[in-house]
N, C-alpha and C positions, 0 to 999 in steps of 0.2 A: 397750212393754214390760208383761209380766205382773206382775201384783201378786200378793203373796202372801198367806195368810189374816190378815185384820186384824180383821172387822168381825162376820160373821155365823158365829160360831163357838160350838158348843155348850158349855154348862156344864163346866167343867174338873173332871174326876174326880179323886180323889184318890192319887195314884201310893204306891202299898203300901211301906212299908219291906220292905228285903230282911232275911233272917236274915243273923246274922253271917258264918256259913261261906260262903254264896252271894256274899257280898261279895267274898270270897276267892276263890270261884271266878271269877268275872267278871275278875279281874286275874292268876291263876294263871301263865298263858301267859306275861305280861311275864317271871315268873322265869328261863323259858329263853331269851327273847329277848336278857334281859339277859345272860345265861351268857354266849351266843354274841357279843354285841355287848361285853363287857368283855374276852372272849379278843383281839378285834379291836384294840381300844383298848390293851392291857398289850403285844401281841405284833406288830402289824403293820408297826411303826417299826422291832423288831428283826428281822421276816422283810425288809423292803423294804430295810433296810441288807446283810443277808448276800447278798440278791440282787444288788446292788450299786449302792443309791443312796447319794450323798454328803450330808453332815449338812444344810446349807443348802437343799437341795432336798425333804427329807423333807416338809415343808409342804406342796408344790407336789402331791404325790401323794395327801395327805390330803383336798387341796380337795375332791377327788368325793364325801366324805361329806355335807358341807353342800349341795355341786350337786344331788345326788341328793336331799336333804330339800327342797331349794327349787322342783325339780321334782315330785317326786313326792307329797308329801303334801298340797298343795292339789288335785290332780287326784284324788287317793284320796279326799280327805274330800269332795269335790263328788259324786264318782260313789256313795260308801258313802250319802250323804244320798239318793240317788235311788234307790238299789236296795232293792227288797224281794222276796223269792224266799223259798222253802221252806227253805232253810238260812240264812236269816236277812239282817238288813240290814248288819252290820262281819263277821259270821263268815266270810264266803266270801273276803275280803280278807284278813283275817289268817291264814288257813290257807295261800292261795297264796303270800303272802311268805314265810312258815315253810321253805314247800318249798324255795324259789328259795334263801333265805340259806342252808340247809342245802347245797346243792349248792356255792355259793359257797365255804363253809368248808372243805367236801370238797378243792376243786380248789385252793385259793390257796396252802397250804405245799408243795404238790406242782408249783409252777412249774418246779422244775428238770429235771423229767421232759420238757417240749417245748421243750428248748433246740435241738434240732434243726429246728423247726417256726419259733420266736418266740422272741425274747430272754425270757430269765426274769424280768426286771424287767418287762417291757411286759405279760405272762401276769399276773403278780402284780399289779401296778396295774388291770387289767381286772377280776380277779376281786374285787379291793376294792371296786370301782365297784357289780361285781353284787350283792355282800354288802351295802352299803350301800343301792342301790336296793330291796333285799328286806327289810331292817330296816326301811326308812321306809313300806313297803308296808303292815307288820306293826302298826307302833307307832302310825301316826296313827288307824287303826279303834279299837286298843284305849283311848287316848285318849276318843275318841267313845263308846264303850261305856260306859265308866263313867258319862259324864254321860247315856246314853240308859236304862242301868238301876237307877242309884242315885239315889232322891229327893232334892231339895236339903238337907233336914237330915242326911242321911248323906254328903253329896258331900265333906267335908274328911276323915272317915273314910275313903269309898273311894280316895282318891288319896292317903291315908297309908298305906294299906295297899298300895296300887301302889307306892308308894315303898319298903315295907319288901319286898317281894316282889321288887324290882327289885334291891335290894341284897343278897338273901340269895342272888341268882342272880350277882350281880357278887362276891361274895366268893369263891364258889367257882371261877367261870369266870376271875378273875384268879390264882387259887392253883395251878390246873391243872397247869400244867408245871411248877411248882417241886415239886408231890406227885409228878408222875412222874418226876422227875430223882431226888429224896431219898428217895422212899418205894419206888416202885416201882423206881428203877435206870435207867432209860433215859438215853441219852447227849443233855448240854444243851450240848454245843458241834458247831458246825457249822464244814463246810469252804467255803470260797469258791465261790460259786454255787449253794450249798445251804442248808437250813432244817434246824435240831437236829430228830433225831427226837422227844423230848418235845415238841415244839412242834406236830409234824404229828400225833401222836396226840391232844395235847388237842384240837384242831380236830375231829376225827372223834367224839369224845365230846360235843363242844358242839353239834354238829350234831344228835347222838341227842337230848341232853335239850332243846333246843330243839323240835325236831318232837312230842316226847313231852308237853312241858306245853302247849304250843298244843293238842294234840288234847284235852287234859283240860278248857281253857276253852272249846272250839268245841263239845266233847261235853254238858258240863256246864250250859251256858247257854243257855238258851232266851227268843230276843229278842223282844219284845213283837210282836205283827202289828199291819199299820197303823194299822188302825181303834181298837186299844187305846192303842197310843202315842201317836195325836193326841189322845184322850181325855185321857190323863194329862198333856199338852204344851198343851193347851186351844187345837189346831189344828183346821182344818176339813178335814176327810177328802176331802170332795167336790171342794173347789176344788184341794187339793193333788194328787188325783189327775187331775184335768184338766190340770192344768199338766204332769206327767208324762207325760201322753200326747201333749202339743203338743211336737214335737220343732222347739225353735228354730234359727234358721240359727246358725253357728258364730260369725257376726260378732255376731250380737244376745248369743250366750250368753257371748264374749267380753268384750262391753262392760257385761253383766250383772255379770261377776265383778269388773272393774276399778270399777263402781260399788260392789260390796261393800268392795272396799279401802278407796276414797274413804269410805266411809259405816261404817268398823269402828269399833266400840265404843270410846269415850274411855280408857276402861279398858285396853284393848288398848294404844292408842297410847302411854298412861304406863308400861306394862309393858315396852314395847318398848327402851326405853333402859336398864333395870334388865337385861335381857336380853342388851342389847350388850355390857355390860362384864364379866357374869357369863360368857358363852358365848365370848368373844373370850380368857378366861384359862383355862377348862378346855380349850379347845382346844389352848391351848399345853401344858398337862400331859400331854394323851395323847401328844403328838407329841415332846415334847423331856424328858421326865422319863427316861427310859431312857439317851440320851447324857448328860444331865446330871448323874445319880448315877454314872455308869460313868467321866467324868472327875473329877469332884469329890470322889466318896468313893472309886471304887476306884484311882484315879489314873491312869488311861489317858489318854494324851495324842490329843488334837483328831485329829491326823494320820494315826490309826488309823481313825477314820469317814471317812476321804478316798479314794475309789477309786484317785485318779490316784496315790496315795501307795502303796496296796498293789498297785498294777502294778510297782512298781518294786521291791518286797520278795518278791514270789510268794507263797510258804506264810507264812500268819499266824504269828508266834511262838506256841508253844502257853500260856505266861503270860500274852499278850494275849487269846487266844481264850478261855482260863479265866475270865478276870477280866470279859470283857465278858458270858460266859455267866452267871456268878454275879451280876453287876449286874443283867443282863436277868430272871431268876428273883427277885431282891430287888424288882424292879418289881411282879411280880405280888403278891409279900407286901405291900407297903404301898400298893397300890390294895385289895389283900383289906379291908387293915386300914382305909383309908377307906369302905370298901362297909362294914365291919361297925359303924364308928361311926354310919353313915350309917343302918343298919337299925334301930340302938339309939335313937336321935334320932328315927326315924319312928314308935316305940310312943308315945314321948309328945309328938309334933307337933301332933297333932290339939287334946290337951288343951291345950296350950301355946299355941296361936294362938286358941282359944276364951277363955283366961282373959287373956292379953297383948294380943290382936290379931295379924290375919293379918300385917299390914304390919311391926310392930316386931319379931315373930319373924324375920320375912325378913330384913329387915337387920340385926340381930345376927348371923343366921347367915352372912350374906354377908361381913360385918366379920371373922368368926374365920376364916374360908376365906381372906379375903385376908393375913391374919397368918401363916396356916399357910402358904402359898406361899413369903411374904418370909423366913420362918425357916430354910427349906432351906438357906440361905447359911451358917449358922452349923453345920452339920453336915458334917464334911470329915474324911475319913480317918480315923486312929487305929488304935488296936492291934486285934490279932485278937481277936474277943469270940465265946464260944460261948452260942449262941442255943437255947434249950428251946423248939420250936414245938409240943409236944404229940406231933405225928404224927412227928416228927425232930428232929435237933439238927445245926446248921448251924456255921460258924466265918463271921463276918464284920465288917469295920471296925467300930470301935466308933460311928462316924459313921452307918454304915447302920442300925444298931439306934436310934438318936438319930431318926430320919426318921420314927420310928412317932409321935412326939409332934406334928408339924405336921398330921398324919393324922387327928386328932382335929377340928381346925376346919375340914380340907377336907371330911370325911365330914357334918360337921352343914352346911354350905355344900351340899353335892350334895344332903343329903335334901330340903333346904327348895325349894333347884331344882327338884326333881323332882315337887314336890305344892302349893307353896303360889300359883305363879303360875297354875297351872290351876284350883285350888279358887278363886282371886280372878278369874279370867277367867269361869269358867262360869256364874255367876251373871248376868252382863250379857250373855248371849248368846242370840238369839232359838232355839226349839228346832227349828223347821226348817233352820236353818243351822249348827247345832253342829258338824258334820263340817266343812266348807267353813273356817269361822272358825278350827277347831282346825288345820287344814290351813294356814291363811292365817298363824296364828300361828306356823307352823314356821319363817316368814320369819325371826322374831324370834331365831331360832337358828341358822338358817343363813347370814342375813346377815354376823355378827360371824364366824362361822369362816372363812367367805370371805375376810373382810378380815384376819383374823389368817393364813392362808395364805397370802396374797400379801405380807405385811409383814413376819412373823415370821423368815422363812428370811432374809430382806434385811439387817433388823438384826441378826440374830445373826450373819451375816457381816461386816458392815461396821461395827456398833458394837461389839459383845462380840467379836469376834475367835473366833467360833465355841466360847466358852466358855459352855457351853448353861445353867450354873446361873444366871447373871444373865437369861436370857429368863423362867425362872420367876419372879425376882424381880418382872420388869415384869407377870406375870399378877398376883401380889399386889396391887400397886397397880390395875390393872384391877379386880380382886374389890372393892376396897373402894371404887371410884367406883360401884360397883352398889349397893354398902351404902348409899352417901350419897342415890343416885337413888330409892331407894324412896319417899323423902318424898314426892316428886311424885305418887305414885299415889294415886287416890280409887276405894275400894270403890263398885261400885251392887249393892244389895239385889236388885233386878230388871232384865230387860232393859230397856234403854232405851227408850224410846217409839218414837222415829224408826225404830228398828230392828225392829219387830213388824209392820211394813209396809214392806218393802224388795223389789226387784227379785231375779228369781231368777238365778242363775248357770249 
């Protein structure tokens, strides 16, 4: 098994601090990626329901998201670690993934046009899988790009800025269908087997923003050439080049990859438990918030999410379609709200982590998120209330307006989840394995979502009788367990010694 650089390493050069706006440029593309990702998160369940998915099977459609992450991110991470071209190391993967994601976004809401070839629900599921695979191809190199380009003393700032940009993109991505309906005037109701025009046009706009922002990062970020990068990271350029030229057999590379899994940093293993509880909860929120508030706040019975029942009534009554459309739009508003609160918290996150410690801020943030989910239960129905959203006024049940309060806690938790695990982890990773370990770390994001996808729908049907509000309360309990688990995490100021000389994957 080939050994990586560990002994005959040239003296490490000082990696320069980046100008503030260059730290922004490195992550700006993530604004567009999250713009598109938030459109998907807020509207995929709505689209799939419109195309014919029943309530408890929604999580099974969503399982493709973590599966794609589980498969794609380690492969892309390992490949980008070994890729040095005139276009950069991470940039080619970022750009390719963005193009593929934009194509998926353009096709998914148009699933109804292929009804003569394939069932729209199947086509919609395939496009969801394509988008998720492409988002993962783009996201993983972005995480590694910050670690590559930003020196250690600016690392928390770098991931905090990335968190801020992610949430700015999420705010506008989540709100876009609502804006197109209530400001532009597009229709937000859908006939059976079709998708609302406001959602279709939102996906077109999202694809455009995604490509534009990624191009900005790719064109504005000049990655370090191999010799310079290796000097900054204290690596032996000659030995690394020799390893790259030696094409190991597939079985040997797989053995190397599994050895990396076994020898992952202690900090990564400790963070995995926190990640499990956090992402189990987040997955439930993304899948079931729309049916939860449609039932709990707008008073639409669970039977109106059952395709078998819908077949017996034919056309959906106008008041039911209107309620489902209004609730779906409001999900975009409250998702934008938690992204806004997350963006605001991201501004002070780095300073708080410096003063109070990253672990304490992480734990408190997750606890606030858990309480936010549980408090959904206390906002139900109510009298119609006129709400001024600056861009327009809408009338919603008072319970819907109250849901903005839990979003404060959810937003704080989301900002911490986006930044602090990566800031804690990056200091314990070997520089020549950052990409592959960031990809492996995605296991701790994908695995809990897969578990959630497999069990959440079953729990919803058998335990909660398809009353989706209670599955959100379950998510709150999971997030609180994540907060408690942070106490087990121990930070490493430097990469662990046994990882500085490890086998190649």
